[in-house]
C-alpha positions as CSV (number, residue, x, y, z in Angstrom):
1,X,188.5,279.1,253.3
2,X,191.1,281.5,254.7
3,X,193.8,281.2,252.1
4,X,197.0,283.3,252.4
5,X,198.8,282.3,249.2
6,X,197.2,282.3,245.7
7,X,199.0,280.3,243.0
8,X,198.0,280.9,239.3
9,X,199.1,278.3,236.8
10,X,199.2,278.6,233.0
11,X,199.1,275.1,231.6
12,X,200.5,274.0,228.3
13,X,201.4,270.5,226.9
14,X,205.1,270.7,227.9
15,X,205.3,273.4,230.6
16,X,203.7,274.9,233.7
17,X,204.0,278.6,234.5
18,X,203.4,279.3,238.3
19,X,202.8,282.8,239.7
20,X,202.4,283.3,243.5
21,X,200.3,286.2,244.9
22,X,200.2,287.3,248.5
23,X,197.9,290.2,249.5
24,X,197.3,291.2,245.9
25,X,201.0,291.3,245.1
26,X,202.9,288.9,242.8
27,X,205.9,287.6,244.8
28,X,207.5,285.2,242.4
29,X,207.1,283.3,239.1
30,X,208.6,280.0,238.0
31,X,208.4,277.8,234.9
32,X,208.8,274.1,235.1
33,X,208.1,271.0,233.0
34,X,204.5,269.6,233.0
35,X,205.3,266.4,234.9
36,X,205.7,265.1,238.4
37,X,209.4,266.2,238.5
38,X,208.6,269.8,237.5
39,X,205.7,270.1,240.0
40,X,207.9,268.8,242.8
41,X,210.5,271.3,241.8
42,X,208.0,274.2,242.1
43,X,206.6,273.0,245.5
44,X,210.2,273.1,246.9
45,X,210.7,276.6,245.6
46,X,207.3,277.7,247.0
47,X,208.3,276.5,250.5
48,X,211.7,278.0,250.2
49,X,210.5,281.5,249.1
50,X,207.3,281.9,251.1
51,X,207.5,279.3,253.9
52,X,203.9,278.5,252.9
53,X,202.0,275.4,253.9
54,X,199.9,273.8,251.1
55,X,196.8,274.0,253.2
56,X,197.1,277.8,253.1
57,X,197.4,277.8,249.3
58,X,194.7,278.1,246.6
59,X,195.9,276.8,243.3
60,X,193.9,278.2,240.3
61,X,194.2,277.1,236.7
62,X,192.1,277.2,233.5
63,X,190.5,274.1,232.2
64,X,192.7,272.7,229.4
65,X,191.6,269.1,229.3
66,X,194.1,266.3,229.6
67,X,197.1,268.7,230.0
68,X,195.8,269.5,233.5
69,X,196.1,265.8,234.6
70,X,199.7,265.7,235.9
71,X,199.1,268.8,238.1
72,X,195.6,267.7,239.4
73,X,196.9,264.1,240.2
74,X,199.9,265.5,242.1
75,X,198.0,268.2,244.1
76,X,194.4,267.2,244.7
77,X,195.1,265.3,248.0
78,X,197.4,267.9,249.4
79,X,195.8,271.3,248.7
80,X,192.8,273.2,247.4
81,X,192.4,273.5,243.6
82,X,190.1,275.8,241.6
83,X,189.6,274.9,237.9
84,X,187.9,277.7,236.1
85,X,186.8,278.4,232.5
86,X,189.3,280.5,230.6
87,X,186.5,282.8,229.3
88,X,185.4,283.5,232.9
89,X,188.9,284.5,234.0
90,X,189.4,286.7,230.9
91,X,186.1,288.5,231.3
92,X,186.6,289.2,235.0
93,X,190.0,290.8,234.4
94,X,188.7,293.4,231.9
95,X,191.1,295.0,229.3
96,X,194.5,293.2,229.3
97,X,197.5,294.2,227.1
98,X,200.0,291.6,226.0
99,X,199.9,287.8,226.3
100,X,202.6,285.4,227.5
101,X,202.5,282.3,229.6
102,X,204.2,284.3,232.4
103,X,201.6,287.1,232.2
104,X,198.7,284.6,232.1
105,X,199.9,282.8,235.2
106,X,200.0,286.2,237.1
107,X,196.6,287.1,235.9
108,X,195.1,283.8,237.0
109,X,196.8,284.2,240.4
110,X,195.3,287.7,240.8
111,X,191.9,286.4,239.6
112,X,192.0,283.8,242.4
113,X,193.0,286.4,245.0
114,X,190.2,288.9,244.0
115,X,187.5,286.2,243.7
116,X,188.6,284.0,246.6
117,X,185.2,284.2,248.3
118,X,183.6,282.7,245.2
119,X,186.2,279.9,244.8
120,X,184.7,276.6,243.7
121,X,187.0,273.9,244.8
122,X,187.7,271.1,242.3
123,X,186.7,267.6,243.3
124,X,188.3,264.7,241.3
125,X,185.8,262.6,239.3
126,X,185.6,258.9,239.9
127,X,187.7,256.8,237.6
128,X,184.6,255.4,235.9
129,X,183.5,259.0,235.0
130,X,187.0,259.8,233.6
131,X,186.7,256.7,231.5
132,X,183.3,257.6,230.3
133,X,184.5,261.1,229.5
134,X,187.3,259.7,227.3
135,X,184.8,257.4,225.5
136,X,182.3,260.3,224.8
137,X,185.2,262.4,223.4
138,X,186.1,259.5,221.2
139,X,182.5,259.2,220.1
140,X,182.3,262.9,219.2
141,X,185.4,262.6,217.0
142,X,184.0,259.6,215.2
143,X,180.7,261.3,214.6
144,X,182.5,264.4,213.3
145,X,184.6,262.3,210.9
146,X,181.5,260.5,209.5
147,X,179.8,263.8,209.0
148,X,182.8,265.3,207.2
149,X,182.9,262.4,204.8
150,X,179.2,262.2,204.1
151,X,178.6,266.0,203.6
152,X,180.6,266.4,200.3
153,X,178.8,263.3,198.9
154,X,175.3,264.7,199.4
155,X,176.4,268.3,198.4
156,X,177.7,267.3,195.0
157,X,174.5,265.5,193.9
158,X,173.2,267.2,190.8
159,X,176.4,269.2,190.2
160,X,178.7,266.5,188.9
161,X,178.2,263.5,186.6
162,X,176.7,260.3,188.0
163,X,179.9,258.5,187.3
164,X,181.9,261.0,189.4
165,X,179.3,260.8,192.1
166,X,179.5,257.0,192.1
167,X,183.3,257.2,192.2
168,X,183.2,259.6,195.2
169,X,180.9,257.2,197.0
170,X,183.0,254.2,196.4
171,X,186.2,256.0,197.5
172,X,184.6,256.8,200.9
173,X,182.6,253.6,201.3
174,X,185.3,251.6,203.2
175,X,186.3,254.6,205.4
176,X,182.6,255.2,206.3
177,X,182.0,251.5,207.0
178,X,185.1,251.4,209.3
179,X,184.1,254.6,211.1
180,X,180.5,253.4,211.7
181,X,181.9,250.1,213.0
182,X,184.1,252.0,215.4
183,X,181.2,254.2,216.5
184,X,179.1,251.1,217.2
185,X,181.9,249.6,219.3
186,X,182.3,252.9,221.2
187,X,178.6,253.0,222.0
188,X,178.9,249.4,223.2
189,X,181.8,250.4,225.4
190,X,179.9,253.3,226.9
191,X,176.9,251.0,227.7
192,X,179.3,248.5,229.3
193,X,180.9,251.1,231.5
194,X,177.5,252.3,232.7
195,X,176.4,248.7,233.3
196,X,179.5,247.9,235.3
197,X,179.0,250.6,238.0
198,X,175.9,250.3,240.2
199,X,175.9,254.0,241.2
200,X,176.4,255.2,237.7
201,X,173.7,252.8,236.3
202,X,171.3,254.0,238.9
203,X,171.9,257.6,238.0
204,X,171.7,256.9,234.3
205,X,168.3,255.2,234.8
206,X,166.9,258.2,236.7
207,X,168.0,260.7,233.9
208,X,166.9,258.6,230.9
209,X,163.4,258.1,232.5
210,X,162.6,261.6,231.2
211,X,161.1,261.6,227.7
212,X,163.5,263.2,225.2
213,X,166.7,262.4,227.1
214,X,168.9,260.0,225.1
215,X,171.8,258.0,226.3
216,X,174.2,260.5,224.8
217,X,172.6,263.5,226.5
218,X,172.3,261.7,229.9
219,X,176.0,260.7,229.8
220,X,177.1,264.2,229.0
221,X,175.0,265.8,231.8
222,X,176.4,263.2,234.3
223,X,180.0,263.9,233.2
224,X,179.8,267.7,233.1
225,X,178.0,267.9,236.5
226,X,180.5,265.2,238.0
227,X,177.5,263.0,238.9
228,X,175.6,266.1,240.1
229,X,178.3,266.7,242.8
230,X,180.1,269.7,241.3
231,X,176.8,271.4,240.1
232,X,173.8,270.6,242.3
233,X,171.6,273.6,241.4
234,X,169.5,273.1,238.2
235,X,169.5,276.9,237.6
236,X,173.4,277.0,237.6
237,X,173.5,274.0,235.3
238,X,171.0,275.7,232.9
239,X,173.2,278.8,232.9
240,X,176.3,276.6,232.3
241,X,174.5,275.0,229.3
242,X,173.5,278.4,227.9
243,X,169.7,278.0,228.1
244,X,169.0,280.8,230.6
245,X,168.1,284.2,228.9
246,X,169.7,287.3,230.3
247,X,168.3,290.8,230.0
248,X,170.0,293.3,227.8
249,X,168.9,296.8,228.7
250,X,170.5,300.2,229.1
251,X,168.8,303.5,230.1
252,X,165.5,303.8,228.3
253,X,166.4,301.1,225.9
254,X,164.7,297.8,226.9
255,X,166.4,295.0,225.0
256,X,165.1,291.5,224.6
257,X,166.4,288.8,227.0
258,X,169.0,286.6,225.2
259,X,170.8,283.4,226.1
260,X,174.6,283.9,226.7
261,X,177.1,282.6,224.2
262,X,179.4,281.7,227.2
263,X,178.2,278.2,227.5
264,X,179.1,274.5,227.0
265,X,178.0,274.3,223.3
266,X,178.1,270.5,223.3
267,X,175.6,270.3,226.2
268,X,173.5,273.1,224.7
269,X,173.3,271.2,221.3
270,X,172.4,267.9,223.0
271,X,169.7,269.6,225.1
272,X,168.3,271.2,221.9
273,X,167.9,267.8,220.3
274,X,166.4,266.5,223.6
275,X,163.9,269.3,223.5
276,X,162.8,268.5,219.9
277,X,162.4,264.9,220.9
278,X,160.5,265.8,224.0
279,X,158.1,268.0,222.1
280,X,157.3,265.0,219.9
281,X,157.0,262.3,222.6
282,X,155.9,264.1,225.8
283,X,152.3,265.1,225.6
284,X,152.6,267.8,228.2
285,X,155.6,269.5,226.5
286,X,154.0,269.0,223.1
287,X,150.8,270.9,224.3
288,X,153.0,273.5,225.9
289,X,154.9,274.1,222.7
290,X,151.8,274.3,220.5
291,X,150.0,276.6,223.0
292,X,152.9,279.1,223.1
293,X,153.5,279.1,219.4
294,X,149.8,279.6,218.8
295,X,150.0,282.6,221.1
296,X,152.6,284.2,218.8
297,X,155.8,283.2,220.8
298,X,159.0,282.7,218.8
299,X,159.6,279.0,218.2
300,X,163.2,279.1,219.3
301,X,162.2,280.9,222.5
302,X,159.7,278.1,223.3
303,X,162.2,275.4,222.5
304,X,164.7,277.0,224.8
305,X,162.0,277.0,227.5
306,X,161.6,273.3,226.9
307,X,165.4,272.8,227.3
308,X,165.2,274.6,230.6
309,X,162.3,272.4,231.7
310,X,164.3,269.3,230.9
311,X,167.2,270.5,233.0
312,X,164.8,271.1,235.9
313,X,163.3,267.6,235.5
314,X,166.7,265.9,235.4
315,X,167.9,267.5,238.6
316,X,164.5,266.9,240.3
317,X,164.6,263.2,239.5
318,X,168.2,263.0,240.8
319,X,167.4,265.0,243.9
320,X,164.3,262.9,244.7
321,X,165.9,259.7,243.6
322,X,163.1,258.5,241.5
323,X,162.3,258.0,237.8
324,X,160.2,260.7,236.1
325,X,156.5,260.1,236.3
326,X,154.1,262.3,234.3
327,X,151.7,262.1,237.3
328,X,154.2,264.1,239.3
329,X,154.9,266.7,236.6
330,X,154.0,269.7,238.6
331,X,155.9,268.8,241.7
332,X,159.0,267.9,239.6
333,X,159.2,270.8,237.2
């Protein structure tokens, strides 16, 4: 990947800030609207000012969800795109003073130039995966809304009168009923999407064959790994999910290994629930957990090890294209 032009983009709902770097030097900046017209306007200006061909350019931007879509849809078939986590870009740049959209676009462009050898090119997910992603996001919102309504009801018990408790329950009853109905419908839609696509269904069956891995966890792993195409290494995915401990030592001080907080918290939480379920239902992992705890190991450390084992099993099943079989435990994990 011998890129000569590095384009950093700061994305917001309404605007795109472009900064172009050549040989570690910012040559120009432009702000346009976040739509097809604005993107076309920038591409014309890019050709006019630099004479660059799109094949020689690396476009780099932070992940901002749906606000990235107009840009990704317009560019993915014409040029190379690198979508990176905002935290990674921020940490790699060190101490930065000031923050504006213009400054951010320049910093992203410089990040792309300095880390060009490590660029991970973005590959568009299939339409069915994008649809699944939207449905899981919708499911997460519904689950959160149900939890928000139910928490005050349980927390007030014993602190207010029974009449007030009953009134609170009745006030939320219809809302909770409607939300639960919507959640059920969303789960049904997710199942229908999986069933409608042979490739996705096959992948889903492989992942859910592992004890402890629920439909929700399997779907999230498939989405975040882009069907195991964007992330193919289980160790990298474990790092992405925040289940890999890193050493914290300095000089003579030997600190304990800790998991990083820079992780996909949603995936980490789902893997935690999966680990708890696996400890209950998978005999091998149950014995492993009991043995380590009996040896004096911290319970959370052992649970994290189980999370790691589950990631290894998921990727092994996908790699070998077979369902998990306890008879192949040692060769898989």
